[in-house]
C-alpha positions, 0 to 999 in steps of 0.5 A: 500500500503506497503512502505519502510521506514528507521528504526524508534523508533516510531514503537517500538510496531509494530516492537515488534509485528512482532519480537514476531510473528517470535519467538525465534532464529536468523531468522529475516533477514533484520533487523540487529538484533544481539544477544546482542541487547536489543529491548524490552524496549523503550530506548533499542529499540531507541539505537538499531534503532540509530545503524541502521542509514545510517551513518557508525558504525565501529562495523557493516558493512556499511549497509542501513536498511529499514522496510516494513511497511503497515498501521502502521504494520511492515511486514518485513525488508531488508538490503543492505550491501555496502561493499565486506567484509567477512560477505557480501561474506557469507551472500550476499549484500542484506538480507530480511525477511517477518513476517510469517503472511505477506508472499505470498503477493509478499512483498519480491520481491517488496522490493528487486526490490526497494533495487536493485535500491538503490544498483545501485544508490549507485554504486554497479555493481552487488550484491550477494544474498544468501538463504538456499537451501530449501528456494524455496520462497526466491529463486523464489523472487531472480530469479524474480528480475534477480538473476542468480544461481551460486551454491547450496552448501552450500546455494543457491548463486545468482548474480544480475547484476546492470550494466546499459544496453548498448544502441546501 
């Protein structure tokens, strides 16, 4: 059974396994990994994990990171951006990624559903999710979680309303 956990330095080897499976390039959405982050050494990894803590850091947008973990394996990551800044307007409030060997199991949809609960609890009334136009798996994940398509250019942009349902 998968679980969402806060990033932890104790999963260094498991995280590196997932990272290496993805291969080079900036495509691990949901982890908050920047080009300059050094994650190979235990000390560099621990420093990076500390940056991902739930406390605000002026150099990064206020964000809550969670890893998707099952049986000690890191299967993916998901991030909730709490601010409506330029980056969030471009990339969305929530970004996620599932390592290639763990795809097609519904993990992204499961994790997104849990992050939407967290977003609602944090006081967000609606969230923007963005995926590449050709990423039909991600589009389906967003739509299954209530995403309403705004546009497909230059990317697919969806809004999910988090306002509580009105009772009659």
